[in-house]
Backbone as JSON Lines, residues from 0, in Angstrom:
{"i":0,"aa":"M","n":[101.3,118.52,118.8],"ca":[101.49,117.19,119.34],"c":[101.16,116.15,118.27]}
{"i":1,"aa":"K","n":[102.04,115.18,118.09],"ca":[101.83,114.13,117.1],"c":[100.82,113.11,117.61]}
{"i":2,"aa":"K","n":[100.03,112.59,116.69],"ca":[99.06,111.55,117.03],"c":[99.71,110.19,116.83]}
{"i":3,"aa":"A","n":[99.48,109.3,117.76],"ca":[100.06,107.96,117.68],"c":[99.21,107.06,116.79]}
{"i":4,"aa":"V","n":[99.88,106.17,116.08],"ca":[99.22,105.13,115.31],"c":[99.36,103.84,116.1]}
{"i":5,"aa":"K","n":[98.25,103.15,116.3],"ca":[98.29,101.86,116.98],"c":[97.87,100.79,116.0]}
{"i":6,"aa":"V","n":[98.64,99.72,115.94],"ca":[98.33,98.59,115.07],"c":[98.25,97.35,115.95]}
{"i":7,"aa":"R","n":[97.17,96.6,115.78],"ca":[97.0,95.38,116.58],"c":[96.63,94.23,115.66]}
{"i":8,"aa":"W","n":[97.29,93.11,115.88],"ca":[96.98,91.88,115.15],"c":[96.02,91.07,115.99]}
{"i":9,"aa":"W","n":[94.88,90.7,115.4],"ca":[93.85,89.94,116.11],"c":[93.85,88.47,115.7]}
{"i":10,"aa":"G","n":[94.92,88.01,115.12],"ca":[95.02,86.62,114.7],"c":[94.69,86.45,113.23]}
{"i":11,"aa":"H","n":[95.28,85.43,112.64],"ca":[95.12,85.1,111.22],"c":[95.47,86.32,110.38]}
{"i":12,"aa":"A","n":[94.55,86.83,109.57],"ca":[94.84,87.98,108.71],"c":[94.22,89.27,109.24]}
{"i":13,"aa":"C","n":[93.63,89.24,110.41],"ca":[92.91,90.4,110.94],"c":[93.85,91.39,111.62]}
{"i":14,"aa":"I","n":[93.81,92.62,111.11],"ca":[94.61,93.71,111.65],"c":[93.69,94.89,111.92]}
{"i":15,"aa":"E","n":[93.96,95.59,113.01],"ca":[93.22,96.8,113.33],"c":[94.21,97.95,113.44]}
{"i":16,"aa":"I","n":[93.88,99.07,112.8],"ca":[94.71,100.28,112.86],"c":[93.86,101.37,113.51]}
{"i":17,"aa":"V","n":[94.41,102.0,114.54],"ca":[93.71,103.07,115.24],"c":[94.54,104.34,115.09]}
{"i":18,"aa":"Y","n":[93.89,105.4,114.61],"ca":[94.57,106.67,114.42],"c":[93.55,107.8,114.53]}
{"i":19,"aa":"A","n":[93.9,108.83,115.23],"ca":[93.06,110.03,115.38],"c":[91.64,109.67,115.83]}
{"i":20,"aa":"G","n":[91.54,108.68,116.7],"ca":[90.24,108.3,117.25],"c":[89.39,107.43,116.35]}
{"i":21,"aa":"K","n":[89.9,107.01,115.2],"ca":[89.16,106.16,114.27],"c":[89.79,104.78,114.19]}
{"i":22,"aa":"R","n":[88.94,103.76,114.02],"ca":[89.4,102.37,113.94],"c":[89.12,101.79,112.56]}
{"i":23,"aa":"L","n":[90.16,101.26,111.93],"ca":[90.06,100.58,110.64],"c":[90.44,99.13,110.86]}
{"i":24,"aa":"M","n":[89.56,98.21,110.49],"ca":[89.83,96.78,110.66],"c":[89.86,96.11,109.29]}
{"i":25,"aa":"I","n":[90.82,95.22,109.11],"ca":[90.98,94.5,107.85],"c":[90.8,93.01,108.12]}
{"i":26,"aa":"D","n":[89.96,92.37,107.33],"ca":[89.74,90.92,107.34],"c":[89.37,90.33,108.7]}
{"i":27,"aa":"P","n":[88.24,90.75,109.28],"ca":[87.83,90.16,110.56],"c":[87.43,88.7,110.4]}
{"i":28,"aa":"H","n":[87.82,87.89,111.37],"ca":[87.44,86.47,111.4],"c":[86.45,86.27,112.54]}
{"i":29,"aa":"D","n":[85.86,85.09,112.61],"ca":[84.88,84.83,113.67],"c":[85.49,84.14,114.88]}
{"i":30,"aa":"G","n":[86.77,83.89,114.85],"ca":[87.44,83.25,115.98],"c":[87.34,81.74,115.95]}
{"i":31,"aa":"G","n":[86.18,81.21,116.18],"ca":[85.99,79.78,116.34],"c":[86.29,78.92,115.13]}
{"i":32,"aa":"S","n":[85.96,79.38,113.94],"ca":[86.13,78.54,112.75],"c":[87.59,78.35,112.36]}
{"i":33,"aa":"L","n":[88.49,79.11,112.97],"ca":[89.91,78.96,112.64],"c":[90.53,77.76,113.35]}
{"i":34,"aa":"G","n":[89.87,77.26,114.39],"ca":[90.32,76.06,115.06],"c":[91.54,76.21,115.95]}
{"i":35,"aa":"V","n":[91.87,77.43,116.34],"ca":[93.06,77.63,117.17],"c":[92.74,78.34,118.49]}
{"i":36,"aa":"G","n":[91.48,78.51,118.81],"ca":[91.09,79.09,120.09],"c":[91.12,80.61,120.17]}
{"i":37,"aa":"W","n":[91.17,81.29,119.04],"ca":[91.14,82.75,119.07],"c":[89.72,83.24,119.28]}
{"i":38,"aa":"N","n":[89.6,84.35,119.97],"ca":[88.32,85.04,120.07],"c":[88.16,85.93,118.85]}
{"i":39,"aa":"P","n":[86.93,86.27,118.49],"ca":[86.77,87.22,117.39],"c":[87.32,88.58,117.81]}
{"i":40,"aa":"P","n":[87.71,89.4,116.85],"ca":[88.19,90.74,117.19],"c":[87.05,91.57,117.8]}
{"i":41,"aa":"P","n":[87.38,92.68,118.46],"ca":[86.35,93.48,119.12],"c":[85.43,94.18,118.12]}
{"i":42,"aa":"S","n":[84.21,94.4,118.53],"ca":[83.24,95.05,117.64],"c":[83.4,96.57,117.67]}
{"i":43,"aa":"G","n":[82.78,97.2,116.69],"ca":[82.68,98.65,116.67],"c":[83.7,99.43,115.89]}
{"i":44,"aa":"P","n":[84.43,98.83,114.92],"ca":[85.34,99.68,114.15],"c":[84.55,100.67,113.3]}
{"i":45,"aa":"D","n":[85.19,101.76,112.95],"ca":[84.54,102.75,112.07],"c":[84.48,102.24,110.64]}
{"i":46,"aa":"F","n":[85.53,101.51,110.23],"ca":[85.63,101.0,108.86],"c":[86.1,99.56,108.9]}
{"i":47,"aa":"V","n":[85.58,98.75,107.97],"ca":[86.06,97.37,107.8],"c":[86.36,97.16,106.32]}
{"i":48,"aa":"L","n":[87.53,96.61,106.05],"ca":[87.91,96.23,104.69],"c":[88.0,94.71,104.63]}
{"i":49,"aa":"V","n":[87.39,94.13,103.6],"ca":[87.44,92.68,103.38],"c":[88.22,92.46,102.09]}
{"i":50,"aa":"T","n":[89.32,91.7,102.18],"ca":[90.16,91.5,101.0],"c":[89.6,90.46,100.04]}
{"i":51,"aa":"H","n":[88.84,89.49,100.57],"ca":[88.19,88.48,99.74],"c":[87.15,87.74,100.57]}
{"i":52,"aa":"E","n":[86.24,87.09,99.88],"ca":[85.08,86.48,100.54],"c":[85.31,85.04,100.97]}
{"i":53,"aa":"H","n":[86.29,84.82,101.82],"ca":[86.47,83.54,102.49],"c":[86.04,83.71,103.93]}
{"i":54,"aa":"Y","n":[85.49,82.66,104.54],"ca":[84.93,82.74,105.89],"c":[85.92,83.28,106.92]}
{"i":55,"aa":"D","n":[87.2,83.06,106.69],"ca":[88.21,83.5,107.67],"c":[88.7,84.93,107.43]}
{"i":56,"aa":"H","n":[88.02,85.66,106.55],"ca":[88.37,87.05,106.24],"c":[87.17,87.98,106.21]}
{"i":57,"aa":"N","n":[85.96,87.46,106.32],"ca":[84.78,88.31,106.1],"c":[83.7,88.19,107.17]}
{"i":58,"aa":"A","n":[84.09,88.01,108.42],"ca":[83.11,87.87,109.5],"c":[82.61,89.25,109.96]}
{"i":59,"aa":"I","n":[82.01,89.95,109.04],"ca":[81.5,91.3,109.29],"c":[80.52,91.3,110.46]}
{"i":60,"aa":"E","n":[79.67,90.28,110.51],"ca":[78.63,90.23,111.55],"c":[79.2,90.19,112.96]}
{"i":61,"aa":"K","n":[80.46,89.8,113.11],"ca":[81.08,89.74,114.44],"c":[81.6,91.09,114.91]}
{"i":62,"aa":"V","n":[81.85,92.02,113.99],"ca":[82.49,93.28,114.39],"c":[81.69,94.53,114.04]}
{"i":63,"aa":"A","n":[80.91,94.5,112.98],"ca":[80.24,95.71,112.5],"c":[79.06,96.1,113.38]}
{"i":64,"aa":"T","n":[78.88,97.4,113.52],"ca":[77.7,97.97,114.15],"c":[76.95,98.75,113.07]}
{"i":65,"aa":"S","n":[75.87,99.37,113.44],"ca":[75.1,100.15,112.45],"c":[75.9,101.35,111.94]}
{"i":66,"aa":"N","n":[76.93,101.75,112.66],"ca":[77.75,102.9,112.24],"c":[78.99,102.5,111.44]}
{"i":67,"aa":"T","n":[79.27,101.21,111.35],"ca":[80.47,100.75,110.65],"c":[80.26,100.81,109.14]}
{"i":68,"aa":"K","n":[81.23,101.37,108.44],"ca":[81.2,101.38,106.97],"c":[82.06,100.22,106.48]}
{"i":69,"aa":"V","n":[81.45,99.35,105.66],"ca":[82.1,98.13,105.21],"c":[82.41,98.23,103.72]}
{"i":70,"aa":"Y","n":[83.63,97.83,103.36],"ca":[84.07,97.83,101.97],"c":[84.6,96.44,101.65]}
{"i":71,"aa":"R","n":[83.93,95.77,100.72],"ca":[84.29,94.4,100.34],"c":[85.03,94.42,99.0]}
{"i":72,"aa":"E","n":[86.25,93.92,99.01],"ca":[87.06,93.78,97.8],"c":[87.1,95.07,96.98]}
{"i":73,"aa":"H","n":[87.29,96.18,97.66],"ca":[87.31,97.48,96.99],"c":[88.63,97.69,96.25]}
{"i":74,"aa":"V","n":[88.56,97.92,94.95],"ca":[89.74,98.19,94.14],"c":[89.77,99.68,93.85]}
{"i":75,"aa":"G","n":[90.94,100.28,94.03],"ca":[91.11,101.71,93.77],"c":[91.26,102.49,95.06]}
{"i":76,"aa":"K","n":[91.4,103.8,94.91],"ca":[91.61,104.67,96.07],"c":[90.28,104.99,96.74]}
{"i":77,"aa":"I","n":[90.36,105.09,98.06],"ca":[89.18,105.46,98.84],"c":[89.64,106.26,100.05]}
{"i":78,"aa":"S","n":[88.89,107.31,100.35],"ca":[89.2,108.14,101.5],"c":[88.28,107.76,102.65]}
{"i":79,"aa":"L","n":[88.89,107.31,103.74],"ca":[88.17,106.94,104.96],"c":[88.81,107.75,106.09]}
{"i":80,"aa":"P","n":[88.53,109.05,106.14],"ca":[89.26,109.93,107.06],"c":[89.35,109.38,108.47]}
{"i":81,"aa":"P","n":[90.56,109.36,109.01],"ca":[91.8,109.97,108.55],"c":[92.65,109.06,107.65]}
{"i":82,"aa":"F","n":[92.1,107.94,107.22],"ca":[92.86,106.97,106.43],"c":[92.67,107.21,104.93]}
{"i":83,"aa":"E","n":[93.71,106.96,104.18],"ca":[93.66,106.94,102.72],"c":[94.09,105.54,102.31]}
{"i":84,"aa":"V","n":[93.25,104.84,101.56],"ca":[93.47,103.43,101.25],"c":[93.44,103.24,99.74]}
{"i":85,"aa":"E","n":[94.28,102.33,99.25],"ca":[94.21,101.96,97.84],"c":[94.23,100.44,97.74]}
{"i":86,"aa":"G","n":[93.17,99.88,97.19],"ca":[93.08,98.44,97.0],"c":[93.56,98.04,95.62]}
{"i":87,"aa":"V","n":[94.37,96.98,95.57],"ca":[94.94,96.48,94.33],"c":[94.7,94.98,94.26]}
{"i":88,"aa":"K","n":[94.22,94.48,93.12],"ca":[94.02,93.04,92.96],"c":[95.37,92.35,92.78]}
{"i":89,"aa":"V","n":[95.55,91.26,93.53],"ca":[96.77,90.47,93.45],"c":[96.39,88.99,93.5]}
{"i":90,"aa":"P","n":[97.25,88.1,92.99],"ca":[96.96,86.66,93.07],"c":[96.93,86.18,94.51]}
{"i":91,"aa":"H","n":[96.03,85.23,94.79],"ca":[95.89,84.66,96.13],"c":[96.72,83.39,96.3]}
{"i":92,"aa":"D","n":[97.54,83.08,95.33],"ca":[98.4,81.9,95.42],"c":[99.66,82.11,94.59]}
{"i":93,"aa":"E","n":[100.59,81.22,94.76],"ca":[101.88,81.36,94.07],"c":[101.83,80.97,92.59]}
{"i":94,"aa":"W","n":[100.66,80.59,92.1],"ca":[100.5,80.22,90.69],"c":[99.74,81.3,89.92]}
{"i":95,"aa":"G","n":[99.89,82.53,90.35],"ca":[99.25,83.65,89.65],"c":[97.74,83.68,89.78]}
{"i":96,"aa":"G","n":[97.22,83.07,90.84],"ca":[95.78,83.07,91.07],"c":[95.05,81.91,90.43]}
{"i":97,"aa":"K","n":[95.76,81.01,89.77],"ca":[95.11,79.89,89.07],"c":[94.4,78.94,90.03]}
{"i":98,"aa":"L","n":[94.92,78.8,91.24],"ca":[94.33,77.89,92.2],"c":[93.25,78.56,93.06]}
{"i":99,"aa":"R","n":[93.52,79.77,93.56],"ca":[92.62,80.4,94.53],"c":[92.1,81.77,94.1]}
{"i":100,"aa":"G","n":[92.34,82.16,92.87],"ca":[91.82,83.44,92.39],"c":[92.62,84.64,92.89]}
{"i":101,"aa":"E","n":[91.93,85.77,92.97],"ca":[92.58,87.01,93.37],"c":[92.0,87.53,94.68]}
{"i":102,"aa":"V","n":[92.77,88.39,95.32],"ca":[92.33,89.11,96.51],"c":[92.67,90.58,96.3]}
{"i":103,"aa":"V","n":[92.13,91.42,97.14],"ca":[92.47,92.84,97.1],"c":[93.41,93.12,98.25]}
{"i":104,"aa":"A","n":[94.57,93.63,97.92],"ca":[95.58,93.94,98.95],"c":[95.72,95.44,99.07]}
């Protein structure tokens, strides 16, 4: 039997991927500081990836528990079973990063 992959967008840049009973969340926000009435994403993911340290991408305190493994701006391959992830630095703006630096995608 095939396992389903579930992907959910929690607003702004926050995405959650659920597969084989594990939850991977990318760029959690705190909800309120975005000014659009979103709630923060649900707590308790197994893994959290933060692409860069802006307030609207790194609200770890809103989602992480003592069991959550957090990776901030991780470049390179990483195994987070059942997920395999590779972080690559890319410009955060259309001017090659001159205005806003780099992020990990």
